[in-house]
Wavefront OBJ file of the C-alpha trace (Angstrom):
o trace
v -6.782 -19.579 2.100
v -3.700 -21.557 1.161
v -0.392 -19.788 0.415
v -0.133 -19.150 -3.201
v 2.277 -20.906 -5.507
v 4.676 -18.379 -6.907
v 6.215 -19.132 -10.390
v 10.006 -18.360 -10.754
v 11.034 -14.756 -11.014
v 12.214 -15.141 -14.675
v 8.953 -16.074 -16.043
v 6.141 -13.978 -17.285
v 3.755 -15.418 -14.762
v 6.234 -15.004 -11.933
v 6.790 -11.315 -12.813
v 3.115 -10.594 -12.907
v 2.375 -12.396 -9.589
v 5.086 -10.226 -7.950
v 3.733 -7.172 -9.401
v 7.134 -6.061 -10.894
v 7.297 -3.434 -13.563
v 9.043 -5.857 -15.782
v 5.905 -8.002 -15.807
v 3.923 -5.236 -17.663
v 6.823 -4.707 -20.082
v 7.230 -8.410 -20.828
v 3.419 -8.932 -21.083
v 3.291 -6.116 -23.704
v 5.912 -7.753 -25.737
v 4.653 -11.289 -25.444
v 1.869 -12.883 -27.686
v -1.408 -11.346 -26.416
v -2.994 -14.728 -25.697
v -0.200 -15.815 -23.520
v -0.201 -12.450 -21.619
v -3.853 -12.554 -21.051
v -3.702 -16.172 -19.763
v -1.017 -15.239 -17.213
v -3.013 -12.168 -16.393
v -6.229 -13.973 -15.618
v -4.371 -16.598 -13.615
v -2.986 -13.933 -11.222
v -6.493 -12.071 -10.975
v -8.392 -15.412 -10.192
v -5.816 -16.927 -7.959
v -4.593 -14.093 -5.811
v -0.833 -14.324 -5.692
v -0.344 -12.106 -2.543
v 0.751 -13.616 0.722
v -0.860 -10.606 2.619
v -3.732 -9.172 0.528
v -4.512 -6.611 3.044
v -1.096 -4.675 2.693
v 0.028 -5.526 -0.963
v -1.294 -3.947 -4.039
v -2.054 -5.542 -7.293
v -5.496 -4.388 -8.510
v -4.581 -1.133 -10.150
v -1.490 -2.974 -11.787
v -3.669 -5.667 -13.143
v -6.391 -3.320 -14.349
v -3.863 -1.221 -16.237
v -2.590 -4.316 -17.950
v -6.116 -5.363 -18.936
v -6.559 -1.862 -20.525
v -3.115 -2.132 -22.395
v -4.028 -5.635 -23.675
v -7.756 -4.828 -24.431
v -8.584 -7.823 -22.351
v -12.207 -9.050 -21.999
v -13.657 -9.836 -18.633
v -15.020 -13.239 -19.525
v -12.700 -15.146 -17.286
v -13.446 -12.855 -14.300
v -17.256 -13.089 -14.916
v -16.935 -16.918 -14.931
v -14.902 -16.875 -11.838
v -17.414 -14.545 -9.932
v -20.480 -16.539 -11.216
v -19.146 -20.026 -10.646
v -20.891 -22.358 -8.225
v -17.891 -22.085 -5.827
v -19.040 -18.446 -4.945
v -21.832 -20.084 -2.939
v -19.583 -22.535 -1.274
v -16.283 -20.754 -0.738
v -17.531 -17.301 0.780
v -13.992 -16.233 1.856
v -13.642 -12.655 0.519
v -10.035 -13.508 -0.458
v -11.494 -15.591 -3.323
v -12.974 -12.852 -5.172
v -11.638 -9.624 -3.505
v -8.887 -9.085 -6.002
v -11.188 -9.654 -9.081
v -13.661 -7.110 -7.574
v -11.025 -4.653 -6.932
v -9.685 -4.997 -10.424
v -13.239 -4.322 -11.824
v -13.382 -1.252 -9.757
v -10.320 0.307 -11.223
v -11.536 -0.613 -14.713
v -14.807 1.117 -13.986
v -12.845 4.202 -12.968
v -11.150 4.078 -16.383
v -14.539 4.089 -18.093
v -14.981 0.333 -18.806
v -18.791 -0.044 -18.623
v -18.656 -3.851 -18.863
v -16.878 -3.726 -15.430
v -19.360 -1.483 -13.943
v -22.193 -3.730 -15.161
v -20.477 -6.811 -13.706
v -20.051 -5.130 -10.479
v -23.579 -4.334 -10.179
v -24.652 -7.882 -11.015
v -22.257 -9.337 -8.460
v -23.458 -6.936 -5.762
v -26.967 -8.022 -6.363
v -26.164 -11.793 -6.342
v -22.813 -12.582 -5.296
v -21.574 -13.890 -1.895
v -18.934 -11.131 -1.395
v -21.580 -8.502 -2.265
v -20.297 -6.101 0.454
v -16.906 -5.622 -1.327
v -18.697 -5.107 -4.752
v -20.879 -2.532 -3.144
v -17.791 -0.638 -1.638
v -16.268 -0.543 -5.074
v -19.462 0.792 -6.543
v -19.841 3.295 -3.865
v -16.753 4.991 -5.194
v -17.646 4.904 -8.839
v -21.332 4.277 -9.551
v -24.007 6.969 -10.127
v -26.664 7.637 -7.399
v -29.269 5.995 -9.777
v -27.083 2.844 -10.175
v -26.635 2.432 -6.308
v -30.392 3.039 -5.690
v -31.104 0.185 -8.007
v -29.250 -2.176 -5.778
v -31.142 -1.410 -2.547
v -33.937 -3.949 -3.045
v -31.586 -6.920 -3.885
v -29.206 -6.121 -1.105
v -31.858 -5.623 1.604
v -33.670 -8.865 0.416
v -30.635 -10.615 1.820
v -31.751 -9.750 5.288
v -35.001 -11.408 6.395
v -37.419 -9.139 8.008
v -36.906 -10.548 11.500
v -35.017 -9.575 14.593
v -32.163 -11.560 13.581
v -32.112 -10.255 10.058
v -32.497 -6.664 11.351
v -29.399 -7.242 13.575
v -27.403 -8.716 10.650
v -28.399 -5.640 8.495
v -27.220 -3.159 11.212
v -23.920 -5.126 11.442
v -23.522 -4.929 7.701
v -24.004 -1.218 7.844
v -21.494 -0.808 10.491
v -18.889 -2.779 8.783
v -19.256 -1.055 5.491
v -16.157 0.775 4.301
v -18.120 3.229 2.099
v -21.428 4.731 3.691
v -22.711 6.376 0.557
v -25.066 3.619 -0.645
v -26.672 3.291 2.828
v -27.167 7.099 3.042
v -28.850 7.040 -0.447
v -31.055 4.222 0.678
v -32.000 5.714 3.890
v -33.569 8.637 1.800
v -35.616 6.128 -0.157
v -39.433 6.904 0.087
v -40.242 3.221 0.121
v -41.033 1.974 3.623
v -39.453 -1.397 2.932
v -36.195 0.459 1.851
v -35.788 3.810 3.482
v -37.540 3.148 6.958
v -35.701 -0.136 7.282
v -32.220 1.258 6.641
v -32.888 4.273 8.883
v -33.973 1.813 11.751
v -30.966 -0.403 11.196
v -28.697 2.698 11.441
v -30.378 3.882 14.641
v -29.981 0.209 16.054
v -26.320 0.142 15.215
v -25.775 3.563 16.942
v -27.545 2.340 20.015
v -25.542 -0.967 20.065
v -22.402 1.199 20.013
v -23.662 3.250 22.833
v -24.432 0.218 24.927
v -21.002 -1.213 24.336
v -19.424 2.070 25.608
v -21.473 1.811 28.811
v -20.393 -1.766 29.583
v -16.529 -1.578 29.387
v -14.828 -4.861 30.381
v -11.184 -3.649 30.793
v -9.394 -1.753 33.524
v -11.237 0.699 35.629
v -9.772 3.703 37.814
v -8.647 2.477 41.195
v -7.160 -0.797 39.987
v -4.069 -1.915 41.744
v -0.844 -3.460 40.013
v -1.995 -7.079 41.094
v -5.447 -6.319 39.391
v -3.809 -5.369 36.231
v -1.755 -8.598 36.476
v -4.811 -10.589 37.229
v -6.593 -9.005 34.132
v -3.606 -9.749 31.858
v -3.568 -13.491 33.102
v -7.351 -13.892 32.415
v -6.877 -12.459 29.146
v -4.116 -14.925 28.224
v -6.232 -17.789 29.464
v -9.121 -16.679 27.102
v -6.636 -16.469 24.101
v -6.462 -12.646 24.211
v -2.946 -11.067 24.268
v -3.134 -8.048 26.573
v 0.528 -7.500 27.376
v 0.696 -4.168 25.971
v -2.475 -2.556 27.211
v -1.777 -4.021 30.538
v 1.656 -2.289 30.399
v -0.034 0.850 29.613
v -2.404 0.272 32.693
v 0.538 -0.251 34.805
v 2.032 3.158 33.926
v -1.164 4.739 35.163
v -1.592 2.759 38.582
v 2.153 1.789 39.508
v 4.190 3.938 41.820
v 7.762 3.697 42.974
v 6.858 1.423 45.751
v 5.446 -1.150 43.218
v 8.723 -1.665 41.406
v 10.030 -4.723 43.467
v 6.701 -6.591 42.708
v 6.891 -5.653 39.068
v 10.410 -6.747 38.714
v 9.614 -9.999 40.552
v 6.634 -10.629 38.165
v 8.939 -10.105 35.165
v 11.497 -12.386 36.594
v 9.237 -15.390 37.607
v 5.481 -14.567 37.486
v 2.736 -16.306 35.617
v 2.844 -15.838 31.895
v 0.335 -13.095 31.467
v 1.791 -11.008 34.400
v 5.319 -11.629 33.369
v 4.788 -10.353 29.828
v 3.048 -7.341 30.979
v 5.648 -6.490 33.411
v 8.289 -6.962 30.831
v 6.702 -4.550 28.512
v 6.014 -1.910 31.354
v 9.739 -2.167 32.329
v 10.924 -1.974 28.781
v 8.866 1.119 28.055
v 9.911 2.915 31.279
v 13.527 2.007 30.511
v 14.220 0.304 33.798
v 17.891 -0.604 34.190
v 17.117 -4.097 35.016
v 14.881 -4.831 32.086
v 17.719 -5.978 29.527
v 18.825 -8.741 31.883
v 15.193 -9.804 32.431
v 14.600 -9.915 28.725
v 17.686 -12.057 28.146
v 16.495 -14.568 30.723
v 12.981 -14.457 29.442
v 14.004 -15.128 25.811
v 15.125 -18.544 27.059
v 11.905 -19.435 28.736
v 10.289 -22.804 27.776
v 7.045 -20.738 27.507
v 6.874 -19.490 23.807
v 4.440 -16.772 24.965
v 7.033 -15.322 27.442
v 9.964 -15.636 24.970
v 8.093 -13.967 22.215
v 6.934 -11.163 24.656
v 10.398 -10.695 25.772
v 11.708 -10.177 22.170
v 8.723 -7.887 21.397
v 9.517 -5.765 24.562
v 13.207 -5.418 23.497
v 12.184 -4.194 20.019
v 10.015 -1.514 21.468
v 13.041 -0.031 23.350
v 14.697 2.842 21.832
v 17.488 4.069 24.044
v 21.259 3.786 23.745
v 21.405 0.960 26.309
v 19.120 -1.235 24.040
v 21.461 -0.484 20.914
v 24.572 -1.379 22.988
v 22.963 -4.583 24.170
v 21.927 -5.368 20.546
v 25.647 -5.311 19.599
v 26.204 -8.108 22.086
v 23.224 -10.125 21.049
v 23.365 -9.838 17.293
v 25.432 -13.043 16.992
v 22.987 -15.173 18.888
v 21.276 -17.870 16.753
v 17.874 -17.345 18.256
v 14.913 -14.921 17.954
v 16.619 -12.527 20.234
v 19.674 -12.324 18.030
v 17.448 -11.709 14.975
v 15.695 -9.081 16.976
v 18.984 -7.419 17.801
v 19.973 -7.253 14.178
v 16.685 -5.497 13.422
v 17.323 -2.952 16.254
v 20.811 -2.214 14.799
v 19.331 -1.780 11.312
v 16.563 0.625 12.689
v 18.651 2.554 15.277
v 22.316 1.725 14.829
v 25.129 3.941 13.921
v 27.647 3.878 11.044
v 29.920 1.648 12.852
v 27.092 -1.029 12.978
v 27.124 -1.325 9.207
v 29.193 -4.454 9.152
v 26.979 -6.075 11.626
v 23.784 -5.255 9.653
v 25.366 -6.389 6.431
v 26.457 -9.704 7.903
v 22.836 -10.216 9.232
v 21.469 -9.368 5.827
v 23.654 -11.850 3.954
v 23.061 -14.516 6.465
v 19.229 -13.997 6.546
v 19.082 -14.272 2.773
v 21.440 -17.312 2.683
v 19.591 -19.150 5.435
v 15.855 -18.137 5.080
v 15.584 -16.827 1.556
v 14.261 -13.591 0.077
v 11.027 -13.586 1.832
v 12.142 -13.810 5.536
v 10.349 -11.501 7.805
v 13.490 -10.101 9.261
v 14.445 -8.668 5.855
v 12.028 -5.851 6.199
v 14.197 -4.113 8.765
v 17.591 -5.259 7.562
v 16.785 -3.853 3.998
v 15.702 -0.599 5.483
v 18.860 -0.625 7.601
v 21.060 -1.152 4.623
v 19.457 1.911 3.032
v 19.553 4.079 6.044
v 23.129 3.308 6.807
v 24.184 3.724 3.065
v 25.826 0.312 2.984
v 27.050 0.361 -0.841
v 28.492 -3.166 -0.702
v 25.017 -4.335 0.167
v 23.692 -3.517 -3.276
v 24.148 -7.082 -4.762
v 22.086 -8.744 -1.936
v 19.497 -6.024 -2.223
v 19.197 -6.614 -5.990
v 18.753 -10.255 -5.384
v 15.887 -9.656 -2.730
v 14.245 -7.104 -5.229
v 14.276 -9.804 -8.040
v 13.307 -12.683 -6.082
v 10.949 -11.648 -3.118
v 7.226 -12.390 -3.594
v 6.205 -9.416 -1.418
v 5.758 -6.350 -3.256
v 6.082 -4.385 -0.059
v 9.560 -5.753 0.569
v 10.567 -5.224 -3.032
v 9.573 -1.579 -2.578
v 11.844 -1.355 0.475
v 14.701 -2.936 -1.571
v 14.155 -0.284 -4.144
v 14.413 2.554 -1.744
v 17.522 0.902 -0.365
v 19.028 0.597 -3.849
v 18.345 4.266 -4.488
v 20.630 4.987 -1.507
v 23.251 2.530 -2.143
v 23.409 1.521 -5.791
v 24.760 4.067 -8.357
v 23.220 2.010 -11.220
v 19.712 2.269 -9.662
v 18.581 5.489 -11.799
v 19.227 3.644 -15.101
v 18.396 0.154 -13.873
v 15.616 -0.906 -11.677
v 14.300 2.490 -11.244
v 13.098 2.444 -14.919
v 11.235 -0.804 -14.220
v 9.809 0.531 -10.885
v 7.713 3.086 -12.938
v 5.460 0.282 -13.800
v 5.547 -1.401 -10.292
v 2.291 -2.326 -8.566
v 3.066 -0.408 -5.325
v 2.371 3.325 -5.444
v 5.301 4.009 -2.960
v 7.628 2.196 -5.253
v 6.448 4.133 -8.284
v 7.044 7.257 -6.362
v 10.723 6.243 -5.649
v 11.200 5.445 -9.433
v 9.578 8.885 -10.330
v 12.102 10.792 -8.186
v 15.090 8.751 -9.385
v 14.689 7.336 -12.923
v 17.127 8.481 -15.663
v 14.874 10.680 -17.876
v 17.304 10.148 -20.860
v 15.697 6.797 -21.503
v 12.709 7.567 -23.704
v 10.497 4.888 -21.941
v 10.976 7.071 -18.703
v 9.830 10.165 -20.346
v 6.691 8.665 -21.822
v 5.775 6.816 -18.686
v 6.187 9.975 -16.504
v 3.745 11.880 -18.901
v 1.345 8.955 -18.738
v 1.489 8.680 -14.893
v 1.097 12.642 -14.616
v -2.126 12.505 -16.759
v -3.807 9.114 -15.238
v -6.806 10.048 -13.347
v -6.478 6.982 -11.175
v -2.794 7.471 -10.010
v -2.090 8.303 -6.535
v -1.487 11.882 -5.513
v 1.986 11.182 -4.203
v 3.228 9.663 -7.293
v 1.864 12.588 -9.431
v 3.509 15.050 -7.175
v 6.905 13.139 -7.576
v 6.464 13.049 -11.395
v 5.665 16.773 -11.544
v 8.719 17.457 -9.536
v 10.621 16.089 -12.558
v 8.494 17.485 -15.449
v 7.477 20.906 -13.906
v 7.937 24.349 -15.474
v 11.232 24.850 -14.060
v 12.683 21.342 -15.259
v 14.286 20.556 -18.523
v 11.773 19.307 -20.992
v 11.290 15.575 -21.277
l 1 2 3 4 5 6 7 8 9 10 11 12 13 14 15 16 17 18 19 20 21 22 23 24 25 26 27 28 29 30 31 32 33 34 35 36 37 38 39 40 41 42 43 44 45 46 47 48 49 50 51 52 53 54 55 56 57 58 59 60 61 62 63 64 65 66 67 68 69 70 71 72 73 74 75 76 77 78 79 80 81 82 83 84 85 86 87 88 89 90 91 92 93 94 95 96 97 98 99 100 101 102 103 104 105 106 107 108 109 110 111 112 113 114 115 116 117 118 119 120 121 122 123 124 125 126 127 128 129 130 131 132 133 134 135 136 137 138 139 140 141 142 143 144 145 146 147 148 149 150 151 152 153 154 155 156 157 158 159 160 161 162 163 164 165 166 167 168 169 170 171 172 173 174 175 176 177 178 179 180 181 182 183 184 185 186 187 188 189 190 191 192 193 194 195 196 197 198 199 200 201 202 203 204 205 206 207 208 209 210 211 212 213 214 215 216 217 218 219 220 221 222 223 224 225 226 227 228 229 230 231 232 233 234 235 236 237 238 239 240 241 242 243 244 245 246 247 248 249 250 251 252 253 254 255 256 257 258 259 260 261 262 263 264 265 266 267 268 269 270 271 272 273 274 275 276 277 278 279 280 281 282 283 284 285 286 287 288 289 290 291 292 293 294 295 296 297 298 299 300 301 302 303 304 305 306 307 308 309 310 311 312 313 314 315 316 317 318 319 320 321 322 323 324 325 326 327 328 329 330 331 332 333 334 335 336 337 338 339 340 341 342 343 344 345 346 347 348 349 350 351 352 353 354 355 356 357 358 359 360 361 362 363 364 365 366 367 368 369 370 371 372 373 374 375 376 377 378 379 380 381 382 383 384 385 386 387 388 389 390 391 392 393 394 395 396 397 398 399 400 401 402 403 404 405 406 407 408 409 410 411 412 413 414 415 416 417 418 419 420 421 422 423 424 425 426 427 428 429 430 431 432 433 434 435 436 437 438 439 440 441 442 443 444 445 446 447 448 449 450 451 452 453 454 455 456 457 458 459 460 461 462 463 464 465 466 467 468 469 470 471 472
């Protein structure tokens, strides 16, 4: 899947793509046709850089309800011929999740479209998981025959069926189908379930990893073989070293961390970092300059896992480095530094935004650090990150940091955040938004009564509108 093209933050499309609360507010004030066109574009062309951690589906579903939008464009997208050619679940996942939320709100057309797609679409497993949470038993039973027809009655087809059952997020449909009295349905599902359990048992009997009695060198060899196969085993190998290494093995481990093969060197660096060996910081500094990218990245990763005062002190020395270790040092200070490190964290925050823009990966820890350290003069940079980032997760972190650093947050961004796509951001807003704004009072009441809203958000809302609080 290609990286999405995100429109400028000042446009309606850009706001909706980012999942900002202002996107909903602007869409409700815009001409309905224009708002629906932008909404459909977002749902049919997933704007998330990481669809596995960023939320948009409930946000878009609520907007469909507010705009009384039809599902014709979603149906056309799902039933397009491309569905047979492009089977990547990222193409249809957002649309299916939106339909699932609409079904939760009682939209019968969304429920019917999910059923049709589960019966005939390529991403049927996602649609079935959505239905498992919302459909009736009768509705799910009606899908047994078309779903099982996808798997031929052969040994290969039965193996694929067992794998599909094992990978399903929601077991409810399969449990219902296992109770079906028809032999072609119930008996086959039960057999596939038993085969999946047997396969899991067999895998447990044939472990391919470390075994009791391994030596330090055996662990190094295992890590090296894994690296040659393309498997990164640095961290599990370090845990194995913890189990098998004794004091007499330290010289060999230190030597491996200094000049061993890549797999062994990376495992040794992680082991020494986790055991807080006094020599590890010098070894990390040397490894960060290695021509091997694998070793350099492992050195930085090992340093980031250290939590002692010595690591924080070394981070103060490294924070000005113009390489990955310097960036890592800034992140360490943001997460574990003290008040005296506020200037270093602020400088790294400003420089990262200036050099890499509002979506730089390092900003996640720096934004958190600005809030944790209460750096009030970081508020202008945090507001810029909030407005411009395409990541709703990073925007939520910026909102939490602003709540701790910006006195204007309760009457400013906190109001918008009540409509944000991320439930954690809505929770922050519910705790901080100034209730003197009539929009805030109405939105809090609506969130408290919304049957689909997350429990944490509703708990925060009720803390503001409970029996012991002033009436909104």
